[in-house]
C-alpha positions as CSV (number, residue, x, y, z in Angstrom):
1,M,111.0,96.5,85.7
2,T,112.3,99.5,87.6
3,E,115.1,99.8,90.2
4,Q,112.9,97.7,92.5
5,A,114.6,94.8,90.9
6,E,117.9,95.4,92.6
7,N,119.1,92.5,94.7
8,L,117.6,92.1,98.2
9,T,120.0,91.4,101.0
10,N,119.5,88.4,103.2
11,K,121.5,88.0,106.3
12,N,120.3,84.6,107.4
13,N,118.5,82.7,104.7
14,T,119.6,79.2,105.7
15,S,117.9,78.6,109.0
16,V,115.3,80.8,110.7
17,T,114.1,80.1,114.2
18,K,110.3,80.0,114.5
19,E,109.8,82.6,117.3
20,K,106.1,82.2,117.5
21,S,103.5,79.7,116.2
22,F,100.1,81.2,116.0
23,D,97.0,79.3,117.2
24,L,95.7,78.3,113.8
25,E,92.0,78.5,114.8
26,A,92.5,82.0,116.2
27,S,94.5,83.2,113.2
28,V,91.9,81.9,110.8
29,K,89.2,83.6,112.8
30,A,91.1,86.9,112.7
31,G,91.4,86.6,109.0
32,R,87.7,86.0,108.6
33,L,87.0,89.1,110.7
34,L,89.3,91.2,108.6
35,F,87.7,89.9,105.4
36,N,84.2,90.8,106.7
37,K,85.5,94.2,107.8
38,L,86.6,94.9,104.2
39,G,83.1,94.1,102.9
40,Q,83.8,90.4,101.8
41,P,85.3,91.5,98.5
42,Q,85.1,88.9,95.7
43,R,86.7,90.7,92.8
44,V,90.4,91.5,93.4
45,V,93.0,93.4,91.3
46,A,96.3,91.5,91.5
47,P,99.6,93.1,92.6
48,M,101.5,93.9,89.3
49,V,104.7,95.9,88.9
50,D,103.9,98.9,86.7
51,G,100.3,97.5,86.5
52,S,98.3,98.1,89.7
53,E,99.3,101.6,90.6
54,L,96.8,104.2,91.8
55,G,95.3,105.3,88.4
56,W,94.7,101.7,87.3
57,R,93.2,100.8,90.6
58,L,90.8,103.7,90.5
59,I,89.6,102.8,87.0
60,S,89.3,99.1,88.0
61,R,87.2,100.0,91.0
62,R,84.8,101.8,88.7
63,Y,84.4,98.6,86.7
64,G,83.7,96.4,89.7
65,A,86.9,95.6,91.5
66,Q,86.2,95.4,95.3
67,L,89.8,95.0,96.6
68,C,93.1,96.1,95.1
69,Y,96.7,95.3,95.7
70,S,99.5,97.7,95.1
71,P,102.3,96.9,92.7
72,M,105.0,94.7,94.3
73,L,107.4,97.0,96.1
74,H,111.0,96.3,96.9
75,S,111.2,96.1,100.7
76,R,114.8,97.2,101.2
77,L,114.6,100.2,98.9
78,F,111.2,101.2,100.4
79,S,112.5,100.9,103.9
80,Q,115.7,102.9,103.3
81,D,115.0,105.4,100.6
82,K,112.4,108.2,101.1
83,K,112.7,109.2,97.5
84,F,111.7,105.7,96.5
85,R,108.8,105.7,98.8
86,D,107.5,109.0,97.5
87,Q,107.8,107.8,93.9
88,Y,105.6,104.8,94.4
89,L,103.1,106.1,97.0
90,C,101.6,109.5,97.0
91,E,99.1,111.1,99.4
92,M,96.2,109.7,97.4
93,D,97.3,106.1,97.6
94,G,95.2,104.4,100.3
95,D,92.9,107.4,100.7
96,P,89.9,106.1,102.6
97,E,87.5,107.9,100.2
98,L,89.2,106.8,97.0
99,D,91.5,103.8,97.3
100,R,90.2,101.3,99.9
101,P,90.2,98.5,100.6
102,L,93.9,98.3,99.7
103,I,96.7,95.8,100.4
104,I,100.2,96.9,99.8
105,Q,102.6,94.1,98.6
106,F,106.3,93.8,99.3
107,C,109.0,91.4,98.0
108,A,111.5,90.5,100.7
109,N,114.0,88.0,102.0
110,D,115.0,89.7,105.3
111,P,112.4,89.8,108.1
112,D,113.9,92.9,109.8
113,I,114.0,94.9,106.6
114,L,110.5,93.8,105.7
115,L,109.3,95.0,109.1
116,E,110.8,98.4,108.6
117,A,109.2,98.7,105.2
118,A,105.8,97.7,106.5
119,K,106.0,100.3,109.3
120,H,106.0,103.0,106.7
121,V,102.6,102.0,105.3
122,V,100.7,101.7,108.6
123,G,97.5,103.6,108.1
124,K,97.9,103.7,104.4
125,C,96.4,100.3,103.7
126,D,94.3,97.5,105.2
127,A,97.0,94.8,105.2
128,V,100.5,94.0,103.9
129,D,101.0,91.1,101.5
130,I,104.3,89.2,100.9
131,N,105.1,88.2,97.4
132,F,106.0,84.5,97.3
133,G,104.8,84.1,93.7
134,C,106.9,86.1,91.3
135,P,108.5,83.6,88.9
136,Q,110.6,86.0,86.8
137,G,114.3,85.8,86.4
138,I,114.8,89.1,88.3
139,A,113.2,87.5,91.3
140,K,115.7,84.6,91.1
141,K,118.5,87.1,90.9
142,G,117.2,89.1,93.8
143,H,116.3,86.0,95.8
144,Y,112.6,86.7,96.4
145,G,109.1,85.7,95.2
146,S,108.7,82.1,94.1
147,F,112.4,81.5,94.5
148,L,111.8,81.2,98.2
149,M,109.5,78.3,97.8
150,E,112.1,75.7,99.0
151,E,113.2,77.9,102.0
152,W,110.3,77.3,104.3
153,D,112.0,78.6,107.4
154,L,112.6,81.9,105.7
155,V,109.0,82.0,104.4
156,Y,107.8,81.4,107.9
157,S,110.0,84.0,109.4
158,L,109.0,86.7,107.0
159,I,105.3,86.2,107.7
160,N,105.8,85.6,111.4
161,K,107.9,88.8,111.9
162,L,105.1,91.0,110.7
163,A,102.3,89.0,112.3
164,T,104.1,89.1,115.7
165,E,105.4,92.7,115.6
166,L,102.5,94.5,114.0
167,G,99.6,92.2,115.0
168,D,96.1,93.8,114.3
169,Q,97.7,97.2,113.6
170,L,98.7,95.9,110.1
171,P,97.7,92.3,109.3
172,V,99.9,90.2,107.0
173,T,98.7,88.1,104.0
174,A,100.6,85.9,101.6
175,K,100.4,85.1,97.9
176,I,102.0,81.8,96.8
177,R,102.3,79.5,93.9
178,V,101.9,75.7,94.0
179,F,104.1,72.7,93.6
180,D,103.3,69.8,91.3
181,D,103.1,67.7,94.4
182,W,99.6,68.4,95.9
183,S,100.6,67.3,99.5
184,K,103.6,69.6,99.4
185,S,101.4,72.4,98.2
186,L,99.1,71.8,101.1
187,D,101.9,71.7,103.7
188,Y,103.3,74.9,102.3
189,A,99.9,76.7,102.5
190,K,99.4,75.5,106.1
191,L,102.9,76.8,107.0
192,C,101.9,80.3,105.8
193,L,98.8,80.2,108.0
194,N,100.7,78.9,111.0
195,A,103.1,81.7,110.6
196,G,100.3,84.2,110.9
197,A,99.0,85.0,107.4
198,K,95.4,86.2,107.6
199,F,94.6,85.6,103.9
200,L,96.0,83.2,101.4
201,T,96.1,83.9,97.7
202,I,96.8,80.7,95.7
203,H,98.1,81.1,92.1
204,G,97.3,77.7,90.6
205,R,100.5,77.6,88.6
206,T,104.0,76.3,89.4
207,R,107.1,78.5,89.3
208,E,108.0,77.1,85.9
209,M,104.7,78.2,84.4
210,K,105.5,81.6,83.0
211,G,105.9,83.4,79.7
212,Q,105.6,81.0,76.8
213,K,105.1,78.2,79.3
214,T,102.3,79.8,81.3
215,G,99.6,77.2,80.5
216,L,96.4,76.9,82.6
217,A,96.1,77.3,86.3
218,N,95.2,73.9,87.9
219,W,91.8,74.6,89.5
220,K,91.6,70.9,90.7
221,L,94.7,71.4,92.7
222,V,93.5,74.8,94.0
223,K,90.2,73.2,95.0
224,Y,92.1,70.4,96.9
225,L,93.9,73.1,98.9
226,R,90.6,74.9,99.6
227,E,89.0,71.7,100.9
228,N,91.9,70.6,103.0
229,L,92.8,73.9,104.7
230,P,91.1,74.8,108.0
231,E,87.5,75.8,107.6
232,G,87.1,79.5,107.6
233,T,90.4,80.3,105.9
234,V,90.1,83.4,103.7
235,F,91.1,81.9,100.4
236,I,91.6,83.9,97.1
237,S,92.1,82.0,93.8
238,N,94.3,83.5,91.0
239,G,94.3,82.2,87.4
240,N,92.2,81.3,84.4
241,I,89.9,84.3,84.3
242,L,88.8,85.8,81.0
243,Y,85.3,87.1,81.5
244,P,83.1,88.1,84.5
245,D,81.2,84.8,84.5
246,D,84.5,83.0,85.0
247,I,84.7,84.7,88.4
248,E,81.3,83.3,89.5
249,R,82.3,79.9,88.1
250,C,85.6,79.9,90.0
251,I,83.9,80.8,93.3
252,K,81.4,78.0,92.7
253,D,83.9,75.3,91.5
254,I,86.7,76.0,93.9
255,G,84.7,77.3,96.9
256,C,87.0,80.3,97.3
257,D,86.1,83.5,98.9
258,A,87.4,85.8,96.1
259,V,89.0,85.7,92.7
260,M,92.1,87.7,91.7
261,S,92.9,88.7,88.2
262,A,96.1,90.2,86.7
263,E,96.4,89.7,82.9
264,A,92.6,89.8,82.2
265,N,92.3,93.0,84.2
266,L,95.1,94.6,82.3
267,S,93.3,93.9,79.0
268,N,89.9,94.9,80.3
269,P,88.9,96.0,83.8
270,G,85.4,95.1,82.8
271,V,86.3,91.6,83.7
272,F,85.2,92.5,87.2
273,W,81.7,93.8,86.2
274,T,79.2,91.3,87.5
275,K,76.3,93.7,88.4
276,S,74.5,93.6,85.1
277,N,74.8,92.8,81.4
278,D,75.7,96.4,80.5
279,K,77.9,96.0,77.4
280,E,79.6,99.4,78.1
281,K,80.8,98.1,81.4
282,L,81.6,94.5,80.4
283,F,83.4,95.4,77.1
284,P,83.9,99.2,77.1
285,R,84.5,101.0,73.9
286,V,88.2,101.9,73.6
287,D,87.6,105.6,73.0
288,K,85.3,106.1,76.0
289,F,87.4,103.9,78.3
290,M,90.6,105.7,77.4
291,R,89.0,109.1,77.9
292,E,87.8,108.0,81.3
293,Y,91.2,106.5,82.3
294,Y,93.0,109.7,81.0
295,D,90.8,111.9,83.2
296,I,91.5,109.7,86.3
297,V,95.3,109.7,85.7
298,K,95.2,113.5,85.2
299,S,93.6,113.8,88.7
300,C,96.1,111.6,90.4
301,K,98.9,113.3,92.4
302,G,102.4,112.1,92.1
303,T,104.1,110.8,88.9
304,E,103.6,107.0,89.0
305,S,100.1,106.8,87.4
306,K,101.2,109.0,84.5
307,R,104.4,107.0,84.1
308,C,102.5,103.8,83.8
309,M,99.9,105.1,81.4
310,K,101.7,104.2,78.2
311,T,102.1,100.6,79.3
312,H,98.4,100.3,80.1
313,M,97.5,101.8,76.7
314,F,99.4,99.2,74.9
315,K,98.0,96.3,77.0
316,A,94.4,97.4,76.9
317,L,94.5,98.2,73.2
318,K,96.2,95.0,71.9
319,T,93.2,94.1,69.8
320,F,92.6,97.6,68.5
321,L,96.2,98.7,67.5
322,P,96.8,96.1,64.8
323,Y,93.9,97.7,62.9
324,H,95.1,101.3,63.5
325,T,98.9,101.3,63.4
326,D,98.9,105.1,63.3
327,V,97.6,105.2,66.8
328,R,100.2,102.6,67.9
329,A,102.9,104.8,66.4
330,E,101.7,107.8,68.4
331,I,101.5,105.9,71.6
332,A,105.1,104.6,71.0
333,K,106.3,108.2,70.9
334,L,105.0,109.0,74.4
335,T,107.6,109.1,77.2
336,K,107.4,109.7,80.9
337,N,108.0,113.3,80.2
338,S,105.2,113.7,77.7
339,S,102.6,116.3,78.7
340,F,99.0,115.5,79.2
341,E,98.2,117.5,76.1
342,E,100.4,115.2,74.1
343,I,98.7,112.2,75.6
344,E,95.2,113.6,74.9
345,K,96.0,114.0,71.2
346,V,96.2,110.2,71.1
347,I,92.9,109.9,72.9
348,V,91.3,112.2,70.4
349,M,92.7,110.1,67.5
350,M,90.9,107.1,69.0
351,E,87.7,109.0,69.6
352,N,87.6,110.1,65.9
353,I,88.3,106.6,64.6
354,V,85.6,105.0,66.8
355,E,83.1,107.8,66.0
356,E,83.4,107.0,62.3
357,I,82.9,103.3,63.0
358,F,79.6,104.1,64.8
359,K,78.3,106.1,61.9
360,K,77.9,102.9,59.9
361,E,74.3,102.0,59.1
362,N,74.7,98.4,60.3
363,I,76.6,99.3,63.5
364,E,74.2,97.5,65.8
365,E,75.0,94.3,63.9
366,L,78.7,95.0,63.8
367,D,78.8,95.9,67.5
368,E,77.1,92.7,68.7
369,I,78.8,90.5,71.4
370,K,78.6,86.9,70.3
371,V,78.7,84.3,73.1
372,G,80.1,80.8,72.1
373,E,79.3,77.4,73.3
374,T,80.6,76.1,76.7
375,Q,84.2,74.8,76.3
376,E,85.9,71.8,77.9
377,W,87.4,74.2,80.5
378,G,83.9,75.2,81.7
379,G,83.7,78.7,80.3
380,R,82.6,80.3,77.0
381,Y,84.5,82.5,74.6
382,R,83.1,85.8,73.2
383,E,83.5,87.4,69.9
384,V,84.0,91.0,70.7
385,P,84.4,93.8,68.1
386,Y,88.0,95.1,68.0
387,W,87.0,98.6,69.1
388,R,86.0,97.2,72.5
389,L,88.3,96.1,75.4
390,Q,88.5,92.3,75.7
391,P,90.8,89.5,76.7
392,F,94.0,89.1,74.9
393,F,95.0,85.6,73.9
394,R,98.8,85.3,73.8
395,K,100.5,83.1,71.2
396,V,103.0,80.4,71.9
397,D,105.2,79.4,68.9
398,G,102.7,81.1,66.6
399,I,99.7,79.2,68.0
400,E,96.9,81.3,69.6
401,G,96.1,80.6,73.3
402,K,92.6,79.3,72.5
403,E,94.2,76.4,70.5
404,L,96.6,75.5,73.3
405,V,93.9,75.0,75.9
406,K,93.0,71.5,74.9
407,G,96.5,70.3,75.4
408,A,96.8,72.1,78.7
409,L,93.6,70.4,79.9
410,E,94.9,67.0,79.0
411,E,98.1,67.7,80.9
412,I,96.2,68.9,84.0
413,A,94.0,65.7,83.8
414,E,97.0,63.5,83.7
415,K,98.7,65.3,86.6
416,T,95.5,65.2,88.6
417,K,95.2,61.4,88.0
418,Q,98.8,60.9,89.2
419,Q,98.4,63.1,92.3
420,K,95.2,61.4,93.3
421,A,96.9,58.0,93.0
422,L,99.8,59.3,95.2
423,L,97.4,60.7,97.8
424,E,95.5,57.4,97.9
425,G,98.7,55.5,98.3
426,K,99.8,57.7,101.2
427,K,96.4,57.3,102.8
428,R,96.6,53.5,102.6
429,K,100.1,53.5,104.0
430,L,98.9,55.6,107.0
431,Q,96.0,53.2,107.5
432,E,98.3,50.2,107.4
433,N,100.7,51.8,109.8
434,E,97.8,52.6,112.2
435,E,96.4,49.1,111.9
436,D,99.9,47.7,112.6
437,H,100.3,50.0,115.6
438,Q,96.9,49.0,117.0
439,S,97.8,45.3,116.5
440,K,101.0,45.7,118.5
441,L,99.1,47.5,121.3
442,Q,96.7,44.6,121.5
443,K,99.5,42.1,121.8
444,V,101.1,44.1,124.6
445,S,97.9,44.4,126.5
446,I,97.3,40.6,126.2
């Protein structure tokens, strides 16, 4: 991470007075109107530090993304430092002809500082999102992201400050993670809506599920939230997306309005391509994609898109580079000060390699995309040639992600069973209390 990771200051993180409680029905209606105004986007690029900057948003939009979030921005630095603002947002960011709809995300723990930061992006985006989901250690150190999950007064105040002060001028949305406790997760989501959030993005993983412990997002829990939040709530689901048909499956299974992708998008923006079965859009060739991306970055003003290009090359080429370590070595040499000519030399290397591959007589057979059988998790794996962009399956303790899915599914099934039992128990207790109350009322009336 960059200097954004410096500690945020928080003047009063223990108890925050709820200055205004929004009419939930009116707030939900306003969120729906905003969603409609943005064109009812279903495919969403997640906010990612060094990952969803202008250049990557533009290439993602070409491959089907309908709404993009900015990288998470540090609210205090953004509010106080013009140099910082100029580094992360240039005149092209949020351009109505290029980069809309756009939601700019901040991490924060001080409502007043957050408000000052948000005022700087009025007119540059369609809404501001507050990050309540980052689970990384730097978020714990800085006291933001998912490490505010237990501080509901502060969460409320952060959302409410923007919703009250900026209103329709700049709507506020929230991205949250879940608790293992389904009821607590629902109460948390409702609190965000009551505070004034117009959209809710639910990442179906807990704070502890990160890195080697990432596991599967719990769609059953996310669906429970969707079904128990007020009707009409703009609801975005985040987690468990590998291929375009997973987006359609998620919308159908959960009933969400839209699907957000982070890791899958970084590996292949074609994850958002649902318009056709065009192989060049679904799983673009690395040489053609990188040439297209290079041309976009070269056209971007400012320095941020170029700075992030090396990171994107490594992430998008993870299945290609093990076969061509010479390309990996050349990418590793690139720095933020490398010229576009130096970067293009690497692009040309890839173009020459893939051109030779496509001279093979049996290339049609070699270049085939093979679709597997439906898996327990509901989707299907693809066998994609290494010279095309595709999902990357991380390994945990040397075991590939595909092999870990079964255990993750069993764990989700067990937790779901436990939570349903708890919910039924609470429901019965409420019914018993109500029956007891009614019985007492009858005795009094007699």
